[in-house]
C-alpha positions in Angstrom: 0.0 0.0 0.0 1.4 3.4 -0.9 0.1 7.0 -0.4 1.6 10.0 -2.2 1.2 13.7 -2.3 2.8 16.2 -4.7 5.2 18.8 -3.4 3.6 22.3 -2.8 6.9 24.2 -2.3 10.6 23.7 -2.9 12.5 23.7 0.3 15.5 25.9 1.3 14.8 28.3 -1.5 15.6 25.8 -4.3 13.8 24.9 -7.5 12.7 21.3 -8.1 14.8 19.6 -10.8 12.4 17.5 -12.9 15.3 16.3 -15.1 16.7 14.2 -12.2 13.8 12.0 -11.0 15.7 10.3 -8.2 13.8 8.6 -5.4 15.0 8.1 -1.8 13.7 5.0 0.0 14.0 5.2 3.7 13.8 2.0 5.8 11.9 3.1 8.9 10.1 0.0 10.1 12.6 -1.0 12.8 11.6 -0.9 16.4 14.9 0.3 17.8 14.9 -2.3 20.6 18.5 -1.8 21.7 18.2 2.0 21.6 15.0 1.9 23.6 12.4 3.5 21.3 11.8 4.9 17.9 15.3 6.0 16.8 13.8 7.5 13.6 12.1 10.2 15.6 14.8 11.0 18.2 15.9 14.7 18.2 19.7 14.5 18.0 20.8 17.5 15.9 20.8 21.3 16.8 17.2 22.6 16.8 15.8 19.1 17.4 16.6 17.6 14.0 16.4 13.9 13.6 18.8 11.8 11.6 16.0 11.3 9.0 15.9 15.1 8.6 19.6 15.2 7.7 19.1 12.4 5.1 16.2 14.3 3.5 18.1 17.6 3.5 21.3 16.0 2.0 19.2 14.1 -0.6 17.5 17.3 -1.7 20.9 19.0 -2.0 22.2 16.3 -4.5 19.1 16.0 -6.6 16.5 13.6 -5.0 13.0 15.0 -5.3 10.9 12.1 -4.1 11.0 10.1 -0.9 9.3 6.8 0.0 9.1 5.9 3.7 8.8 2.2 4.5 7.1 1.9 7.8 5.0 -0.5 9.8 1.3 0.2 10.0 1.2 0.5 13.7 3.7 3.4 13.8 1.8 5.4 11.2 0.4 8.0 13.7 3.8 8.7 15.1 5.4 9.1 11.7 2.6 11.2 10.2 3.2 13.8 12.9 6.7 14.3 11.6 6.1 13.6 7.9 3.1 16.0 7.8 4.8 18.9 9.5 8.3 18.6 7.9 8.3 16.8 4.6 5.0 16.9 2.6 5.2 20.6 1.9 8.7 20.3 0.5 9.1 16.9 -1.3 6.9 14.4 -3.1 6.2 11.8 -0.4 5.0 8.3 -0.5 4.4 5.9 2.4 4.7 2.1 2.0 3.8 -0.4 4.6 6.0 -3.4 5.5 3.4 -6.0 6.5 4.1 -9.4 8.0 1.5 -11.0 5.7 2.9 -9.4 2.5 4.3 -12.6 1.1 4.5 -14.1 -2.4 3.0 -17.3 -3.7 0.0 -17.2 -1.5 2.1 -17.9 1.6 0.8 -17.1 5.1 3.0 -16.3 8.2 3.5 -19.0 10.8 1.2 -18.8 13.8 2.6 -16.6 16.5 5.0 -14.6 14.4 4.8 -10.8 14.8 7.9 -9.4 13.2 8.2 -8.7 9.4 10.8 -10.5 7.3 13.8 -8.2 7.2 15.2 -5.5 5.0 14.7 -7.2 1.7 11.0 -7.4 2.3 11.1 -3.7 3.4 12.6 -2.7 0.0 10.1 -4.9 -1.9 7.3 -3.1 0.0 8.3 0.1 -1.9 8.2 -1.5 -5.3 4.9 0.1 -6.4 6.0 3.5 -5.3 9.3 3.5 -7.2 9.3 4.2 -10.9 13.0 5.0 -11.6 16.5 4.9 -10.1 16.4 5.0 -6.3 18.6 5.0 -3.3 18.0 3.0 -0.1 19.1 3.9 3.3 18.3 3.4 7.0 16.1 6.2 8.5 18.1 6.1 11.7 21.6 6.6 10.4 23.5 9.7 9.3 25.3 9.3 6.0 26.4 12.8 5.0 26.1 14.7 1.8 29.2 13.2 0.0 27.9 9.7 0.2 24.5 10.5 -1.1 26.1 12.6 -3.9 28.2 9.6 -4.9 25.0 7.4 -5.2 23.1 10.1 -7.1 26.0 10.5 -9.6 26.1 6.7 -10.1 22.4 6.5 -10.8 22.6 9.4 -13.3 25.5 8.0 -15.3 24.7 4.3 -15.3 22.5 2.8 -18.1 19.6 1.0 -16.2 19.6 -2.0 -18.5 23.1 -3.1 -17.5 22.0 -4.7 -14.2 24.6 -2.6 -12.3 23.8 -1.3 -8.9 25.9 0.3 -6.1 26.7 0.2 -2.4 28.6 2.8 -0.4 31.6 1.4 1.5 32.5 3.1 4.7 35.8 2.4 6.5 35.1 0.1 9.5 36.8 2.6 11.8 34.3 5.2 10.8 31.4 3.1 11.9 32.4 1.8 15.3 30.3 2.6 18.4 32.1 3.7 21.6 29.3 2.0 23.6 29.8 -1.6 22.5 30.2 -4.1 19.7 28.5 -3.6 16.3 27.3 -5.9 13.5 28.7 -4.9 10.1 28.5 -6.2 6.5 32.2 -6.4 5.5 32.7 -5.9 1.8 35.2 -8.0 -0.2 36.2 -6.2 -3.4 37.4 -7.3 -6.8 40.3 -5.4 -8.4 37.8 -3.3 -10.4 36.1 -2.2 -7.2 33.0 -4.3 -7.8 31.6 -6.3 -5.0 32.7 -9.9 -4.8 31.3 -10.9 -1.4 29.5 -9.6 1.6 30.5 -11.1 5.0 28.1 -10.5 7.8 30.3 -10.0 10.9 28.9 -9.7 14.4 30.0 -8.0 17.6 32.9 -6.1 16.1 35.0 -4.6 18.9 38.0 -2.3 18.6 41.4 -3.7 19.2 44.9 -2.3 18.8 45.3 -3.7 15.3 41.7 -3.5 14.1 38.4 -5.0 15.1 37.6 -8.5 16.2 34.2 -10.1 15.5 32.6 -13.3 14.6 31.2 -14.9 11.5 29.3 -17.9 12.9 31.7 -19.9 15.0 34.8 -18.2 13.6 36.6 -15.3 15.2 37.9 -12.8 12.6 40.1 -9.7 12.6 38.8 -6.8 10.4 41.1 -4.0 9.6 40.1 -0.5 10.4 40.2 0.6 6.8 38.2 -2.4 5.6 35.0 -1.3 3.6 31.7 -2.0 5.3 28.1 -1.4 4.2 25.9 0.8 6.3 22.9 0.0 4.1 23.3 2.9 1.6 22.5 1.5 -1.8 21.8 2.7 -5.4 19.4 0.6 -7.4 17.4 0.5 -10.5 13.9 -1.0 -10.6 15.3 -4.1 -12.4 16.4 -5.2 -8.9 12.9 -5.9 -7.7 12.2 -9.2 -9.6 15.7 -10.4 -8.5 14.9 -9.6 -4.9 11.4 -11.2 -5.2 13.0 -14.4 -6.5 15.4 -14.5 -3.6 12.6 -13.8 -1.1 10.6 -16.7 -2.5 13.5 -19.1 -2.2 14.2 -17.8 1.4 10.6 -18.5 2.4 10.6 -21.9 0.9 13.5 -22.8 3.2 12.7 -20.7 6.3 9.0 -19.6 6.0 7.9 -21.8 8.9 10.4 -20.2 11.4 9.3 -17.6 14.0 12.2 -15.2 13.7 14.0 -15.8 10.4 14.7 -12.6 8.4 15.9 -12.1 4.9 18.4 -9.2 5.0 19.3 -7.1 2.0 23.0 -8.1 2.0 22.0 -11.7 1.8 19.7 -11.1 -1.2 22.4 -9.1 -3.0 25.1 -11.7 -2.3 22.9 -14.4 -3.8 22.3 -12.3 -6.9 26.1 -11.7 -7.3 26.9 -15.4 -6.8 24.4 -16.2 -9.5 26.0 -13.6 -11.8 22.6 -11.8 -12.1 23.9 -8.4 -11.1 27.1 -6.3 -10.7 27.5 -4.0 -7.7 29.9 -1.1 -7.7 31.4 -0.2 -4.4 31.5 3.6 -4.0 34.1 4.9 -1.5 32.5 7.0 1.3 33.8 10.5 1.9 32.8 12.4 4.9 31.2 11.4 8.2 28.9 8.6 9.2 27.2 8.3 12.6 24.3 6.4 14.1 22.7 5.2 17.3 22.9 1.6 18.1 22.9 2.0 21.9 21.3 4.8 24.0 24.8 5.8 25.0 25.6 6.7 21.4 23.3 9.7 21.5 25.9 12.0 23.1 28.5 11.1 20.4 26.0 11.6 17.6 24.9 15.0 19.0 28.5 16.1 19.1 29.2 15.1 15.5 26.1 17.0 14.3 26.9 20.0 16.4 30.5 20.1 14.9 29.2 19.8 11.3 26.8 22.6 12.0 29.5 24.8 13.5 31.6 24.1 10.5 28.9 25.5 8.2 27.9 22.2 6.6 24.3 22.5 7.9 22.2 25.4 9.1 21.1 25.5 12.7 17.5 24.8 11.7 17.2 22.5 8.7 13.5 23.1 8.0 13.1 26.8 8.1 
């Protein structure tokens, strides 16, 4: 289900650029259990801005003119309070619902399951609202203008029929939390900087010579400069049938389980392994930050305050 409204005014004194129909898909259905609430709506920047505010502001600056918010139906009221007051008068907005029961092949969820099926299902939920090249990101992370600009430039210059897509690779040391271990998708690159493999690595903790974490039963060392995905992707709509195929296969194997989730890196890895797509790894410039633990809030506030003091952002984003 999607809902859309046309923009009534261009934000920040700008003019809408109809020659660049880029869409931003924001994954905002998470419950934020470790953070202790809806991270998407937490006021962390000067003037009470949310991390979602910064993503929309940066996306506008680099040419995105439409945004699709993927949310769960039960948090609609909380989201509408923010979307209605901040976004609908400035950008074309659509809302897509990630529903537990939105499954292919007539499948039904197992009895007792309450959670949706992960980030691949979340992206698929936006398929009816996306009509051209689009970026995907988490609504509760800060990515910075340079990273969004790299994705926008990739989407503009890449022929959509080539089955090429992109992911932004941040340095692992840029994405660590001072409050505890983090899970990261470590990117293994080919010599031409295309993605060869995604390695889901859990509980990465800083050490003198890098970060130690685990991949299943194996303990691994990840260098500080190793590229990792923070879920900022550039896609063309040709990715939807590929994701849908992967989701169907996943459900055939795990659809009876109570907690199994089909994450976006898993879907992309399967498509790469089957030689169905190519994924360019775009190097990240600038700052990333995000809130995994409640204790991260102070660090994130300081990052945003410093960027504001340096002139990268105005004190109030939405005036």
